[in-house]
LOSETOR-19041 format. One record per residue: residue in one letter; x negated, z, y of N, C-alpha, C in turn; residue number from 1. Coordinates in Angstrom, 3 decimals, m for minus. Each point is the difference from the previous one (the first is absolute). Layout:
<rs>
R rest   n.east     n.up  n.north  ca.east    ca.up ca.north   c.east     c.up  c.north  nr
R    a        X        Z        Y        X        Z        Y        X        Z        Y NUM
...
</rs>
This chain:
<rs>
R rest   n.east     n.up  n.north  ca.east    ca.up ca.north   c.east     c.up  c.north  nr
R    m  m14.347    1.288   10.939   m0.170   m0.716   m1.409    1.477    0.035   m0.463   1
R    a    0.130   m1.031   m0.912    1.357   m0.217   m0.606    0.112    0.892   m0.986   2
R    t    1.340    0.270   m0.425    0.315    0.880   m1.017    1.008   m0.831   m0.963   3
R    l   m0.477   m0.072   m1.478    0.685   m0.724   m0.953    0.972    1.121   m0.713   4
R    y    1.162    0.041   m0.128    0.952    0.939   m0.666    0.457   m0.705   m1.435   5
R    g   m0.175    0.841   m0.929    0.435   m0.559   m1.293   m0.223    0.891   m1.360   6
R    i   m0.139   m0.829   m1.015   m0.170    0.630   m1.332   m1.186   m0.769   m0.449   7
R    p   m0.944    0.432   m0.703   m1.229   m0.756   m0.481    0.224   m0.975   m0.942   8
R    n    0.866    0.376   m0.968    0.170   m0.847   m1.098    1.223   m1.183    0.286   9
R    c    0.517   m0.105    1.073    0.965   m0.948    0.138   m0.581   m1.516    0.221  10
R    d    0.449   m0.983   m0.641   m0.578   m1.338   m0.018   m0.065   m0.544    1.471  11
R    t    0.931    0.205    0.824    0.307   m0.364    1.470   m1.270    0.569    0.712  12
R    m   m0.075    1.333   m0.152   m0.919    0.792    0.648   m1.552   m0.543   m0.301  13
R    k   m0.265   m0.389   m1.370   m1.209   m0.633   m0.490   m0.303   m1.192    0.929  14
R    k    1.050   m0.925    0.127   m0.391   m1.124    0.480   m0.075    0.318    1.541  15
R    a    0.661    0.773    0.779   m0.142    0.517    1.481   m1.384    0.411    0.084  16
R    r   m0.545    0.915   m0.946   m1.362    0.535    0.352   m1.032   m1.127   m0.318  17
R    k    0.089   m0.766   m1.058   m0.921   m1.147   m0.010   m0.055   m0.859    1.074  18
R    w    1.210   m0.234    0.692    0.190   m1.071    1.207   m0.977    0.724    1.140  19
R    l    0.304    1.428    0.288   m0.613    0.668    1.031   m1.477   m0.094   m0.242  20
R    d   m0.445    0.321   m1.307   m1.396    0.017   m0.224   m0.613   m1.256    0.165  21
R    g    0.752   m1.134   m0.200   m0.482   m1.273    0.043   m0.144   m0.483    1.478  22
R    h    0.746    0.473    0.778    0.042   m0.282    1.494   m0.673    0.940    0.728  23
R    g   m0.589    0.999   m0.459   m0.874    1.065    0.720    0.629    0.720    0.908  24
R    v    1.238    0.316   m0.550    0.976    1.023    0.955   m0.434    1.456   m0.587  25
R    s   m0.258    0.885    0.953   m0.467    1.392   m0.458    1.321    0.582    0.144  26
R    y    0.280    0.970   m1.139    1.247    0.661   m0.057   m0.248    1.322   m0.745  27
R    e    0.889    0.968    0.266    0.057    1.121   m1.106    1.151   m0.129   m0.812  28
R    f   m0.048    0.622   m1.103    1.026   m0.057   m1.052    0.663    1.278   m0.019  29
R    h    1.352   m0.091    0.129    0.843    1.298   m0.316    0.852   m0.269   m1.114  30
R    d   m0.441    0.894   m0.974    0.936    0.007   m1.461    1.201    0.768    0.133  31
R    y    0.909   m0.536   m0.115    1.236    0.785    0.008    0.094    1.126   m1.033  32
R    k   m0.525   m0.447   m1.261    0.007    0.827   m1.254   m0.744    1.247    0.435  33
R    k   m1.050   m0.108    0.586   m0.689    1.258   m0.054    0.196    0.657    1.589  34
R    a    0.144   m0.829    0.948    0.298    0.594    1.344    1.442    0.196    0.610  35
R    g    0.870   m0.553   m0.664    1.428   m0.172    0.450    0.026   m0.785    1.385  36
R    i    1.238    0.412    0.416    0.253   m0.651    1.474    0.877    0.792    0.468  37
R    d    0.060    0.418    1.390    0.873    0.829    0.631    1.123   m0.739    0.922  38
R    k    1.005    0.614    0.081    1.005   m0.556    0.569   m0.020   m0.542    1.451  39
R    k   m0.990    0.828    0.819   m0.222   m0.633    1.278   m0.485   m1.271   m0.131  40
R    t   m0.881   m0.276   m0.808   m0.604   m1.436   m0.182    1.034   m0.881   m0.542  41
R    l    0.671    0.437   m0.830    1.179   m1.015   m0.497    0.818   m0.372    1.037  42
R    t    0.350    1.067    1.003    1.072   m0.176    0.973   m0.521   m1.166    1.026  43
R    t   m1.291    0.272    0.507   m0.662   m0.894    0.756   m0.078   m1.458   m0.544  44
R    w   m0.187   m0.134   m1.215   m0.074   m1.301   m0.581    1.625   m0.650   m0.146  45
R    c    0.875    0.842   m0.382    1.310   m0.437    0.145    0.549   m0.450    1.348  46
R    d   m0.492    0.709    0.846    0.335   m0.294    1.499   m0.557   m1.543    0.449  47
R    k   m1.103   m0.340   m0.673   m0.678   m1.211    0.370    0.522   m1.061   m0.644  48
R    v    0.281    0.129   m1.401    0.295   m1.045   m0.862    1.473    0.007   m0.835  49
R    g    0.528    1.357    0.129    1.342    0.345   m0.621   m0.193    0.316   m1.562  50
R    y    0.584    0.896   m0.191    0.115    0.748   m1.342    0.063   m1.008   m1.339  51
R    d    0.901   m1.147    0.330    0.288   m1.042   m0.969   m1.150   m0.730   m0.252  52
R    v   m0.933   m0.075    0.992   m1.253   m0.904   m0.564   m0.972    1.068   m0.766  53
R    l   m0.036    1.143    0.399   m0.931    0.880   m0.774    0.442    0.479   m1.414  54
R    l    1.110    0.064   m0.283    0.653    0.751   m1.206    0.132   m1.258   m0.923  55
R    n   m0.737    0.298   m1.072   m0.168   m1.082   m0.939    1.199    0.332   m1.353  56
R    t    1.013   m0.733    0.202    1.038    0.082   m0.865   m0.024   m0.755   m1.371  57
R    r   m1.334   m0.694   m0.068   m0.193   m0.938   m1.182   m0.824    0.731   m1.287  58
R    g   m0.581    1.049    0.337   m0.969    0.613   m0.758    0.617    0.884   m0.902  59
R    t   m0.816    0.420   m1.031    0.459    0.972   m1.122    0.217    1.276    0.411  60
R    t   m0.585    0.465    1.104    0.300    1.438    0.566    1.583    0.075    0.526  61
R    w    0.190   m1.058    0.752    1.294   m0.147    0.726    1.059   m0.056   m1.195  62
R    r   m0.285   m0.720   m1.086    1.007   m0.269   m1.048    0.215    1.195   m0.872  63
R    k   m0.947    0.950    0.085   m0.002    1.246   m0.837    0.647    1.115    0.856  64
R    l    0.380   m0.123    1.275    0.693    1.108    0.622    1.508   m0.196   m0.371  65
R    d    0.572    1.151    0.068    1.471    0.099   m0.454    0.938   m0.752    1.126  66
R    a    1.020   m0.501   m0.473    1.054   m0.625    1.041    0.220    0.583    1.265  67
R    a    0.172    1.489   m0.187    0.285    0.796    1.216   m1.069   m0.227    1.141  68
R    q   m1.425    0.003   m0.607   m0.812   m0.182    0.940   m0.187   m1.201    0.708  69
R    k    0.419   m0.989   m0.568   m0.068   m1.445    0.413    1.223   m0.428    0.943  70
R    e    1.224    0.738   m0.122    1.140   m0.334    0.685   m0.032    0.396    1.497  71
R    g    0.308   m0.880    0.797    0.199    0.332    1.355   m1.278    0.333    0.799  72
R    v   m1.030   m0.777   m0.293   m1.277    0.258    0.737   m0.069   m0.235    1.477  73
R    t   m0.280    0.862    0.654   m0.338    0.116    1.397   m1.318   m0.053    0.354  74
R    a   m0.372   m0.016    1.243   m1.483   m0.115    0.330   m0.408    1.532   m0.400  75
R    a    0.787    1.047    0.369   m0.521    1.270   m0.276   m0.165    0.401   m1.414  76
R    r    1.029   m0.665   m0.913    0.059    0.094   m1.375   m1.358   m0.505   m0.614  77
R    a   m0.015   m1.359    0.434   m1.298   m0.747   m0.486   m1.262    0.535    0.223  78
R    i   m0.182    0.637    1.216   m1.303    0.701    0.356   m0.226    1.125   m1.090  79
R    a    1.072    0.876   m0.105   m0.231    1.067   m1.014   m0.203   m0.492   m1.284  80
R    l    0.658   m0.962   m0.562   m0.426   m0.532   m1.256   m1.398   m0.450   m0.021  81
R    m   m0.402   m0.796    1.048   m1.344   m0.627    0.117   m0.976    1.131   m0.090  82
R    a    0.245    1.246    0.743   m0.925    1.127    0.076    0.023    0.566   m1.395  83
R    e    1.034    0.102   m0.761   m0.065    0.515   m1.203   m0.552   m0.826   m1.036  84
R    h    0.238   m1.194    0.051   m0.319   m1.066   m1.261   m0.856   m1.095    0.843  85
R    p   m1.370    0.182    0.433   m0.523   m0.976    0.643   m0.130   m1.386   m0.623  86
R    s    0.107    0.015   m1.406    0.091   m1.194   m0.658    1.117   m1.183    0.394  87
R    i    0.940    0.718    0.766    1.177   m0.939    0.436   m0.436   m0.630    1.374  88
R    i   m1.088    0.027    0.499   m0.442   m0.564    1.355   m0.689   m1.078   m0.384  89
R    k    0.631   m0.936    0.665   m0.612   m1.768   m0.217   m1.471    0.196    0.271  90
R    r   m0.651   m0.632   m0.951   m1.609   m0.045    0.179   m0.395   m1.311    0.215  91
R    p   m1.326   m0.167    0.789   m0.595    0.949    0.679    0.691    0.368    1.425  92
R    v   m0.457    0.995    0.573    0.271    0.287    1.369   m1.306    0.166    0.665  93
R    m   m0.162   m0.880    1.034   m1.308   m0.086    0.879    0.260    0.325    1.321  94
R    v   m0.673    1.086    0.426    0.187    0.468    1.316   m1.443   m0.318    0.765  95
R    s   m0.209   m0.772    0.988   m1.046   m0.285    0.761    0.382    0.217    1.455  96
R    g   m0.300    0.982    0.694    0.356    0.375    1.561    1.336   m0.106   m0.074  97
R    s    0.759   m0.826    0.837    1.509    0.087    0.044    0.670   m0.874   m0.853  98
R    k   m0.914   m0.721   m0.844    0.538   m1.157   m0.793    0.385    0.737   m1.408  99
R    l    1.205   m0.577   m0.476    0.411    0.555   m1.306    0.441   m1.050   m0.828 100
R    l   m0.623   m0.288   m1.180    0.229   m0.988   m1.030    0.554    0.775   m1.323 101
R    v    1.211   m0.776   m0.365    0.655    0.434   m1.328   m0.155   m0.934   m1.034 102
R    g   m0.398    0.226   m1.105   m0.183   m1.142   m0.997   m1.103   m0.788    0.308 103
R    f   m0.506   m0.718   m1.148   m1.141   m0.992    0.275    0.378   m1.413    0.062 104
R    d   m0.098   m0.400    1.357    0.142   m1.467    0.274   m1.174   m0.279    0.834 105
R    e   m0.774   m1.083   m0.899   m1.068   m0.300    0.666   m0.023   m0.477    1.502 106
R    p    0.861   m0.876    0.251   m0.164   m0.744    1.269    0.389    1.169    1.061 107
R    a    0.876    0.744   m0.293    0.380    1.112    1.020   m1.244    0.901    0.168 108
R    w   m0.649    0.328   m1.136   m1.263    0.791    0.254   m1.090   m0.741    0.509 109
R    k   m0.181   m1.394   m0.054   m0.985   m0.681    0.492    0.152   m0.061    1.669 110
R    s    1.284   m0.121    0.377    0.463    0.018    1.420   m0.186    1.299    0.904 111
R    l    0.168    1.002   m0.954    0.075    1.308    0.768   m1.282    0.932   m0.204 112
R    l   m0.901   m0.300   m1.005   m1.178    0.713   m0.105   m1.165   m0.683    0.374 113
</rs>
């Protein structure tokens, strides 16, 4: 079964969930706010797609970080920040078997799910 990672009130998450439900895709929802996310999972994802794909530098959580936290971000630093502040992980993240999709892109989802 697929797992959808994100935050329930995010508009992009709502679109993704509606799309999955409309296409009959079974999935489990992992709420970062309630369940968090561990560094091992984040490391695996970063190894697959790169930390720069996962790290959402456009959101309010990122903008609220102090300058020292945002300077000189490396993969290790990005993973630590995402584990501490899961809201800065780009949403949604969909994991299905060995497939990993970051962000909601309907054509990509259609081709992989």
